Each structure stands twice: as structure tokens, then as C-alpha cells.
C-alpha positions as CSV (number, residue, x, y, z in Angstrom):
1,M,6.8,7.1,-20.9
2,A,8.0,7.5,-24.6
3,E,5.4,9.3,-27.2
4,R,3.6,7.2,-29.5
5,E,1.0,7.8,-32.7
6,V,-2.5,6.5,-32.0
7,E,-4.0,4.7,-34.4
8,L,-7.9,5.0,-34.6
9,A,-9.7,3.3,-37.5
10,Y,-13.3,3.5,-37.1
11,D,-16.2,0.7,-39.3
12,R,-19.4,2.5,-39.6
13,R,-20.9,-0.7,-40.8
14,A,-20.1,-2.6,-38.5
15,D,-19.8,0.4,-35.4
16,V,-16.7,-1.0,-33.9
17,L,-13.9,1.0,-32.8
18,Y,-10.4,-0.1,-33.3
19,L,-7.3,1.8,-31.4
20,T,-4.0,0.6,-32.5
21,L,-1.0,1.5,-29.9
22,V,1.5,-0.9,-30.6
23,P,1.2,-1.9,-34.6
24,G,2.4,-4.9,-36.3
25,V,2.5,-6.8,-32.6
26,P,1.1,-10.3,-32.2
27,A,-1.6,-10.4,-29.8
28,V,-3.9,-12.4,-26.6
29,T,-7.3,-10.7,-26.6
30,V,-9.1,-10.5,-23.2
31,E,-12.8,-9.2,-22.8
32,L,-13.0,-6.6,-20.3
33,E,-16.5,-6.4,-20.4
34,A,-19.3,-6.8,-23.3
35,G,-17.9,-5.6,-26.2
36,V,-14.5,-4.2,-24.9
37,L,-11.5,-5.7,-25.8
38,A,-8.1,-5.2,-24.8
39,R,-5.0,-6.5,-26.7
40,I,-2.4,-7.5,-24.9
41,N,1.7,-8.4,-26.8
42,P,2.0,-12.0,-24.7
43,D,5.6,-11.6,-24.1
44,T,5.7,-8.2,-22.4
45,D,2.2,-7.9,-21.1
46,E,1.8,-4.2,-23.0
47,L,-1.6,-3.0,-23.9
48,V,-1.0,-3.1,-27.8
49,G,-4.8,-2.0,-28.2
50,V,-8.2,-1.7,-27.4
51,T,-11.5,-2.7,-29.5
52,V,-15.1,-1.1,-28.9
53,V,-18.1,-3.0,-30.3
54,G,-21.6,-1.0,-30.7
55,L,-19.4,2.5,-29.8
56,S,-22.3,4.4,-31.0
57,E,-24.1,3.1,-28.2
58,R,-21.8,3.9,-26.0
59,V,-20.8,7.7,-26.7
60,V,-21.7,10.0,-24.9
61,T,-22.1,14.0,-26.1
62,A,-18.5,15.1,-24.9
63,P,-17.6,18.4,-22.9
64,A,-16.9,21.4,-24.8
65,R,-12.7,21.0,-24.4
66,V,-11.0,17.3,-23.4
67,E,-8.3,17.4,-22.0
68,P,-5.8,14.4,-22.4
69,V,-4.8,12.0,-20.4
70,E,-1.2,10.3,-19.7
71,G,-0.4,7.7,-17.8
72,E,0.1,3.6,-18.0
73,L,-1.9,0.6,-18.0
74,H,-0.1,-2.5,-16.7
75,F,-1.4,-6.2,-16.7
76,Q,-0.3,-9.0,-14.8
77,R,-0.1,-12.8,-15.9
78,G,-2.9,-14.6,-15.3
79,L,-5.2,-12.0,-14.0
80,A,-8.5,-12.9,-14.0
81,L,-11.2,-10.8,-14.5
82,A,-14.5,-11.3,-12.7
């Protein structure tokens, strides 16, 4: 998997975190759960970003050491979220 630079932006007033994995790509939004939105490239089904509304309510104290996470996330066309 190719490495890419992740863009993070936080709007303090709105308490929203924007995580962009692939900038400048048209995307559709899928609500994964209340306030957590995935941005998906409709042509490739690739996850291109995530938006978290109400971030301060979701954050817990992080451990002293945080390990990097690697992996892949795939979405299937027509996938329905319950």
C-alpha cells in the first residue's frame, strides 16, 4: 500500500474534525453512525475522508504511547448500514 500524507483540520467552533486521505476527489457521504461520516469516491469505492462531528464528546485520554496503525478499508457498492 502506498504511503500518503493525511490532512487533518479541526474546527473548534463547530467541534468537527476533518480527516482527508485523498484531497480534491469528488465523494459521496455515508453516515457510519450519528456524527461520523465517511467520504467515499463513488468511482472507486475508496475511502477519501472522514468527518467527526462533536469530536470533544468522543475523545478519551490517549495512552502515553500511541502505535501507528496500518491497514486497508474497503466498501462494497450497495452496502447498507444498519
